[in-house]
N, CA, C and O atoms as a GROMACS GRO file, in nm:
protein
  332
    1UNK      N    1  -1.341  -5.132  -2.888
    1UNK     CA    2  -1.504  -5.072  -2.975
    1UNK      C    3  -1.470  -5.174  -3.063
    1UNK      O    4  -1.368  -5.201  -3.127
    2UNK      N    5  -1.585  -5.227  -3.050
    2UNK     CA    6  -1.651  -5.386  -3.206
    2UNK      C    7  -1.568  -5.323  -3.286
    2UNK      O    8  -1.524  -5.209  -3.273
    3UNK      N    9  -1.544  -5.418  -3.387
    3UNK     CA   10  -1.550  -5.417  -3.503
    3UNK      C   11  -1.684  -5.370  -3.585
    3UNK      O   12  -1.789  -5.417  -3.539
    4UNK      N   13  -1.698  -5.274  -3.714
    4UNK     CA   14  -1.772  -5.254  -3.765
    4UNK      C   15  -1.810  -5.381  -3.855
    4UNK      O   16  -1.713  -5.428  -3.914
    5UNK      N   17  -1.931  -5.444  -3.877
    5UNK     CA   18  -1.989  -5.492  -3.975
    5UNK      C   19  -1.929  -5.475  -4.096
    5UNK      O   20  -1.949  -5.361  -4.137
    6UNK      N   21  -1.865  -5.539  -4.167
    6UNK     CA   22  -1.869  -5.547  -4.328
    6UNK      C   23  -1.997  -5.533  -4.423
    6UNK      O   24  -2.089  -5.614  -4.409
    7UNK      N   25  -2.006  -5.422  -4.528
    7UNK     CA   26  -2.120  -5.453  -4.592
    7UNK      C   27  -2.096  -5.555  -4.726
    7UNK      O   28  -1.988  -5.595  -4.769
    8UNK      N   29  -2.230  -5.583  -4.778
    8UNK     CA   30  -2.201  -5.685  -4.869
    8UNK      C   31  -2.147  -5.650  -4.924
    8UNK      O   32  -2.148  -5.529  -4.944
    9UNK      N   33  -2.033  -5.760  -5.010
    9UNK     CA   34  -1.975  -5.733  -5.186
    9UNK      C   35  -1.812  -5.674  -5.079
    9UNK      O   36  -1.697  -5.710  -5.102
   10UNK      N   37  -1.846  -5.603  -4.996
   10UNK     CA   38  -1.709  -5.501  -4.952
   10UNK      C   39  -1.606  -5.624  -4.882
   10UNK      O   40  -1.644  -5.700  -4.793
   11UNK      N   41  -1.486  -5.624  -4.933
   11UNK     CA   42  -1.335  -5.695  -4.879
   11UNK      C   43  -1.354  -5.551  -4.764
   11UNK      O   44  -1.319  -5.626  -4.673
   12UNK      N   45  -1.367  -5.481  -4.726
   12UNK     CA   46  -1.242  -5.381  -4.592
   12UNK      C   47  -1.404  -5.287  -4.542
   12UNK      O   48  -1.511  -5.276  -4.602
   13UNK      N   49  -1.362  -5.241  -4.423
   13UNK     CA   50  -1.446  -5.132  -4.371
   13UNK      C   51  -1.415  -5.009  -4.444
   13UNK      O   52  -1.310  -4.995  -4.507
   14UNK      N   53  -1.550  -4.877  -4.429
   14UNK     CA   54  -1.450  -4.784  -4.496
   14UNK      C   55  -1.363  -4.723  -4.416
   14UNK      O   56  -1.352  -4.726  -4.294
   15UNK      N   57  -1.286  -4.652  -4.520
   15UNK     CA   58  -1.187  -4.535  -4.425
   15UNK      C   59  -1.253  -4.433  -4.276
   15UNK      O   60  -1.356  -4.368  -4.292
   16UNK      N   61  -1.204  -4.432  -4.185
   16UNK     CA   62  -1.255  -4.347  -4.103
   16UNK      C   63  -1.232  -4.190  -4.154
   16UNK      O   64  -1.126  -4.164  -4.212
   17UNK      N   65  -1.316  -4.104  -4.135
   17UNK     CA   66  -1.261  -3.952  -4.181
   17UNK      C   67  -1.182  -3.868  -4.050
   17UNK      O   68  -1.156  -3.879  -3.931
   18UNK      N   69  -1.171  -3.806  -4.131
   18UNK     CA   70  -1.033  -3.756  -4.000
   18UNK      C   71  -1.104  -3.607  -3.962
   18UNK      O   72  -1.027  -3.524  -3.914
   19UNK      N   73  -1.260  -3.565  -3.981
   19UNK     CA   74  -1.238  -3.435  -3.916
   19UNK      C   75  -1.479  -3.507  -3.970
   19UNK      O   76  -1.540  -3.593  -4.033
   20UNK      N   77  -1.502  -3.398  -3.889
   20UNK     CA   78  -1.632  -3.418  -3.875
   20UNK      C   79  -1.674  -3.359  -4.053
   20UNK      O   80  -1.575  -3.332  -4.121
   21UNK      N   81  -1.801  -3.343  -4.116
   21UNK     CA   82  -1.902  -3.330  -4.214
   21UNK      C   83  -1.845  -3.143  -4.234
   21UNK      O   84  -1.786  -3.068  -4.312
   22UNK      N   85  -1.911  -3.147  -4.108
   22UNK     CA   86  -1.949  -3.007  -4.092
   22UNK      C   87  -1.857  -2.837  -4.064
   22UNK      O   88  -1.882  -2.718  -4.079
   23UNK      N   89  -1.677  -2.973  -3.989
   23UNK     CA   90  -1.606  -2.927  -4.008
   23UNK      C   91  -1.531  -2.816  -4.118
   23UNK      O   92  -1.510  -2.875  -4.224
   24UNK      N   93  -1.477  -2.641  -4.121
   24UNK     CA   94  -1.439  -2.582  -4.218
   24UNK      C   95  -1.320  -2.671  -4.252
   24UNK      O   96  -1.277  -2.762  -4.181
   25UNK      N   97  -1.282  -2.641  -4.344
   25UNK     CA   98  -1.209  -2.706  -4.463
   25UNK      C   99  -1.032  -2.578  -4.436
   25UNK      O  100  -1.049  -2.459  -4.411
   26UNK      N  101  -0.938  -2.618  -4.444
   26UNK     CA  102  -0.806  -2.637  -4.351
   26UNK      C  103  -0.785  -2.448  -4.455
   26UNK      O  104  -0.741  -2.343  -4.408
   27UNK      N  105  -0.824  -2.468  -4.562
   27UNK     CA  106  -0.787  -2.324  -4.600
   27UNK      C  107  -0.901  -2.268  -4.609
   27UNK      O  108  -0.923  -2.222  -4.721
   28UNK      N  109  -0.991  -2.253  -4.524
   28UNK     CA  110  -1.069  -2.189  -4.451
   28UNK      C  111  -0.993  -2.108  -4.338
   28UNK      O  112  -0.932  -2.180  -4.259
   29UNK      N  113  -0.984  -1.961  -4.315
   29UNK     CA  114  -1.012  -1.874  -4.246
   29UNK      C  115  -1.072  -1.905  -4.104
   29UNK      O  116  -1.195  -1.916  -4.109
   30UNK      N  117  -1.020  -1.922  -3.982
   30UNK     CA  118  -1.124  -1.975  -3.859
   30UNK      C  119  -1.230  -1.821  -3.864
   30UNK      O  120  -1.348  -1.824  -3.901
   31UNK      N  121  -1.171  -1.718  -3.828
   31UNK     CA  122  -1.206  -1.554  -3.820
   31UNK      C  123  -1.261  -1.495  -3.901
   31UNK      O  124  -1.214  -1.457  -4.008
   32UNK      N  125  -1.397  -1.477  -3.849
   32UNK     CA  126  -1.477  -1.438  -3.903
   32UNK      C  127  -1.484  -1.290  -3.944
   32UNK      O  128  -1.407  -1.228  -3.870
   33UNK      N  129  -1.545  -1.209  -4.031
   33UNK     CA  130  -1.549  -1.073  -4.052
   33UNK      C  131  -1.664  -1.064  -3.952
   33UNK      O  132  -1.753  -1.142  -3.919
   34UNK      N  133  -1.611  -0.876  -3.898
   34UNK     CA  134  -1.756  -0.905  -3.812
   34UNK      C  135  -1.759  -0.742  -3.833
   34UNK      O  136  -1.642  -0.703  -3.842
   35UNK      N  137  -1.855  -0.632  -3.843
   35UNK     CA  138  -1.898  -0.510  -3.851
   35UNK      C  139  -1.790  -0.463  -3.755
   35UNK      O  140  -1.775  -0.534  -3.656
   36UNK      N  141  -1.713  -0.356  -3.766
   36UNK     CA  142  -1.652  -0.194  -3.673
   36UNK      C  143  -1.808  -0.116  -3.597
   36UNK      O  144  -1.913  -0.055  -3.618
   37UNK      N  145  -1.682  -0.200  -3.457
   37UNK     CA  146  -1.826  -0.168  -3.382
   37UNK      C  147  -1.926   0.040  -3.417
   37UNK      O  148  -1.913   0.134  -3.495
   38UNK      N  149  -1.986   0.014  -3.335
   38UNK     CA  150  -2.079   0.212  -3.362
   38UNK      C  151  -1.963   0.265  -3.237
   38UNK      O  152  -1.884   0.229  -3.150
   39UNK      N  153  -2.029   0.384  -3.311
   39UNK     CA  154  -1.979   0.490  -3.248
   39UNK      C  155  -2.027   0.620  -3.186
   39UNK      O  156  -2.014   0.725  -3.250
   40UNK      N  157  -2.077   0.618  -3.076
   40UNK     CA  158  -2.146   0.680  -3.039
   40UNK      C  159  -2.157   0.837  -3.061
   40UNK      O  160  -2.042   0.875  -3.083
   41UNK      N  161  -2.234   0.932  -3.064
   41UNK     CA  162  -2.169   1.047  -3.060
   41UNK      C  163  -2.169   1.147  -2.967
   41UNK      O  164  -2.258   1.157  -2.884
   42UNK      N  165  -2.032   1.259  -2.977
   42UNK     CA  166  -2.023   1.251  -2.846
   42UNK      C  167  -2.060   1.400  -2.807
   42UNK      O  168  -2.096   1.495  -2.877
   43UNK      N  169  -2.031   1.386  -2.636
   43UNK     CA  170  -2.148   1.548  -2.628
   43UNK      C  171  -2.072   1.588  -2.656
   43UNK      O  172  -1.955   1.555  -2.679
   44UNK      N  173  -2.203   1.776  -2.660
   44UNK     CA  174  -2.098   1.856  -2.644
   44UNK      C  175  -2.019   1.939  -2.511
   44UNK      O  176  -2.072   1.900  -2.406
   45UNK      N  177  -1.922   2.029  -2.487
   45UNK     CA  178  -1.879   2.066  -2.440
   45UNK      C  179  -1.989   2.141  -2.311
   45UNK      O  180  -2.074   2.221  -2.351
   46UNK      N  181  -1.980   2.113  -2.170
   46UNK     CA  182  -2.080   2.265  -2.124
   46UNK      C  183  -2.046   2.416  -2.165
   46UNK      O  184  -1.929   2.447  -2.190
   47UNK      N  185  -2.101   2.464  -2.168
   47UNK     CA  186  -2.125   2.645  -2.280
   47UNK      C  187  -2.075   2.677  -2.056
   47UNK      O  188  -2.142   2.661  -1.954
   48UNK      N  189  -1.955   2.716  -2.077
   48UNK     CA  190  -1.949   2.766  -1.945
   48UNK      C  191  -2.064   2.868  -1.891
   48UNK      O  192  -2.141   2.890  -1.984
   49UNK      N  193  -2.112   2.952  -1.746
   49UNK     CA  194  -2.148   3.074  -1.725
   49UNK      C  195  -2.055   3.163  -1.752
   49UNK      O  196  -1.936   3.164  -1.719
   50UNK      N  197  -2.141   3.269  -1.836
   50UNK     CA  198  -2.036   3.397  -1.823
   50UNK      C  199  -1.972   3.468  -1.741
   50UNK      O  200  -2.039   3.535  -1.662
   51UNK      N  201  -1.841   3.474  -1.737
   51UNK     CA  202  -1.770   3.557  -1.678
   51UNK      C  203  -1.762   3.718  -1.598
   51UNK      O  204  -1.720   3.807  -1.672
   52UNK      N  205  -1.800   3.761  -1.456
   52UNK     CA  206  -1.920   3.872  -1.436
   52UNK      C  207  -1.711   3.927  -1.493
   52UNK      O  208  -1.611   3.863  -1.462
   53UNK      N  209  -1.716   4.086  -1.593
   53UNK     CA  210  -1.609   4.139  -1.585
   53UNK      C  211  -1.486   4.194  -1.483
   53UNK      O  212  -1.368   4.215  -1.509
   54UNK      N  213  -1.562   4.210  -1.355
   54UNK     CA  214  -1.467   4.258  -1.261
   54UNK      C  215  -1.448   4.101  -1.182
   54UNK      O  216  -1.471   4.089  -1.061
   55UNK      N  217  -1.412   4.009  -1.249
   55UNK     CA  218  -1.433   3.871  -1.137
   55UNK      C  219  -1.302   3.818  -1.257
   55UNK      O  220  -1.229   3.722  -1.236
   56UNK      N  221  -1.297   3.907  -1.384
   56UNK     CA  222  -1.209   3.843  -1.519
   56UNK      C  223  -1.037   3.915  -1.398
   56UNK      O  224  -0.938   3.851  -1.363
   57UNK      N  225  -1.081   4.092  -1.366
   57UNK     CA  226  -0.983   4.188  -1.358
   57UNK      C  227  -0.903   4.091  -1.260
   57UNK      O  228  -0.784   4.070  -1.282
   58UNK      N  229  -0.978   4.019  -1.134
   58UNK     CA  230  -0.932   4.030  -1.006
   58UNK      C  231  -0.870   3.888  -1.034
   58UNK      O  232  -0.777   3.852  -0.962
   59UNK      N  233  -0.921   3.795  -1.146
   59UNK     CA  234  -0.812   3.686  -1.182
   59UNK      C  235  -0.654   3.719  -1.262
   59UNK      O  236  -0.548   3.658  -1.250
   60UNK      N  237  -0.688   3.836  -1.342
   60UNK     CA  238  -0.568   3.853  -1.336
   60UNK      C  239  -0.470   3.957  -1.254
   60UNK      O  240  -0.360   3.984  -1.303
   61UNK      N  241  -0.495   3.995  -1.173
   61UNK     CA  242  -0.496   4.099  -1.083
   61UNK      C  243  -0.366   3.957  -1.013
   61UNK      O  244  -0.244   3.943  -1.017
   62UNK      N  245  -0.484   3.879  -0.957
   62UNK     CA  246  -0.398   3.722  -0.860
   62UNK      C  247  -0.304   3.704  -0.922
   62UNK      O  248  -0.197   3.746  -0.877
   63UNK      N  249  -0.307   3.598  -1.117
   63UNK     CA  250  -0.261   3.558  -1.232
   63UNK      C  251  -0.094   3.655  -1.182
   63UNK      O  252   0.016   3.603  -1.161
   64UNK      N  253  -0.137   3.820  -1.173
   64UNK     CA  254   0.032   3.861  -1.194
   64UNK      C  255   0.083   3.874  -1.054
   64UNK      O  256   0.203   3.891  -1.031
   65UNK      N  257  -0.026   3.864  -0.942
   65UNK     CA  258   0.099   3.877  -0.846
   65UNK      C  259   0.132   3.701  -0.821
   65UNK      O  260   0.130   3.678  -0.700
   66UNK      N  261   0.150   3.624  -0.874
   66UNK     CA  262   0.143   3.484  -0.871
   66UNK      C  263   0.310   3.482  -0.952
   66UNK      O  264   0.420   3.465  -0.899
   67UNK      N  265   0.278   3.504  -1.081
   67UNK     CA  266   0.393   3.538  -1.147
   67UNK      C  267   0.512   3.609  -1.086
   67UNK      O  268   0.622   3.556  -1.074
   68UNK      N  269   0.474   3.762  -1.041
   68UNK     CA  270   0.601   3.807  -0.881
   68UNK      C  271   0.659   3.744  -0.815
   68UNK      O  272   0.776   3.750  -0.777
   69UNK      N  273   0.540   3.645  -0.786
   69UNK     CA  274   0.630   3.559  -0.634
   69UNK      C  275   0.640   3.465  -0.678
   69UNK      O  276   0.648   3.380  -0.589
   70UNK      N  277   0.646   3.409  -0.805
   70UNK     CA  278   0.720   3.249  -0.858
   70UNK      C  279   0.605   3.180  -0.811
   70UNK      O  280   0.621   3.059  -0.800
   71UNK      N  281   0.504   3.221  -0.782
   71UNK     CA  282   0.418   3.038  -0.756
   71UNK      C  283   0.354   3.013  -0.902
   71UNK      O  284   0.246   3.056  -0.942
   72UNK      N  285   0.462   2.922  -0.982
   72UNK     CA  286   0.393   2.890  -1.088
   72UNK      C  287   0.288   2.808  -1.101
   72UNK      O  288   0.198   2.842  -1.178
   73UNK      N  289   0.279   2.666  -1.018
   73UNK     CA  290   0.173   2.625  -0.974
   73UNK      C  291   0.028   2.694  -0.994
   73UNK      O  292  -0.065   2.665  -1.071
   74UNK      N  293   0.045   2.802  -0.890
   74UNK     CA  294  -0.100   2.900  -0.883
   74UNK      C  295  -0.089   2.961  -0.978
   74UNK      O  296  -0.192   2.984  -1.040
   75UNK      N  297   0.016   3.004  -1.020
   75UNK     CA  298  -0.064   3.077  -1.191
   75UNK      C  299  -0.070   3.021  -1.267
   75UNK      O  300  -0.101   3.070  -1.376
   76UNK      N  301  -0.041   2.874  -1.252
   76UNK     CA  302  -0.115   2.791  -1.368
   76UNK      C  303  -0.261   2.757  -1.401
   76UNK      O  304  -0.332   2.735  -1.499
   77UNK      N  305  -0.268   2.762  -1.296
   77UNK     CA  306  -0.416   2.730  -1.222
   77UNK      C  307  -0.502   2.861  -1.197
   77UNK      O  308  -0.607   2.800  -1.177
   78UNK      N  309  -0.531   2.970  -1.186
   78UNK     CA  310  -0.563   3.082  -1.271
   78UNK      C  311  -0.565   3.123  -1.414
   78UNK      O  312  -0.658   3.159  -1.486
   79UNK      N  313  -0.378   3.100  -1.447
   79UNK     CA  314  -0.478   3.121  -1.626
   79UNK      C  315  -0.537   2.987  -1.671
   79UNK      O  316  -0.554   2.981  -1.792
   80UNK      N  317  -0.572   2.882  -1.604
   80UNK     CA  318  -0.667   2.794  -1.682
   80UNK      C  319  -0.837   2.867  -1.615
   80UNK      O  320  -0.937   2.902  -1.677
   81UNK      N  321  -0.819   2.868  -1.527
   81UNK     CA  322  -0.924   2.943  -1.500
   81UNK      C  323  -0.952   3.064  -1.568
   81UNK      O  324  -1.058   3.111  -1.528
   82UNK      N  325  -0.885   3.148  -1.676
   82UNK     CA  326  -0.919   3.260  -1.741
   82UNK      C  327  -0.974   3.217  -1.839
   82UNK      O  328  -1.073   3.273  -1.887
   83UNK      N  329  -0.913   3.091  -1.898
   83UNK     CA  330  -0.987   3.062  -2.002
   83UNK      C  331  -0.875   3.069  -2.188
   83UNK      O  332  -0.931   3.044  -2.295
   0.00000   0.00000   0.00000
């Protein structure tokens, strides 16, 4: 790059800038504040249909039979169905 011409009355060229004028100063944080993300409302859980009392009695009997047979995985599923 060729040397810059000297201005009238100046003995030396101006000192080069270390950073452009639009660059933030070192004391300015580089992370800018951003608002937190918006939270959407949760959907209500679906309401299960009303259970028939006869079905509940069958489930309870099946649960007791599974516990007596020591089939605990089946018993847990039946317990969850009873709610």
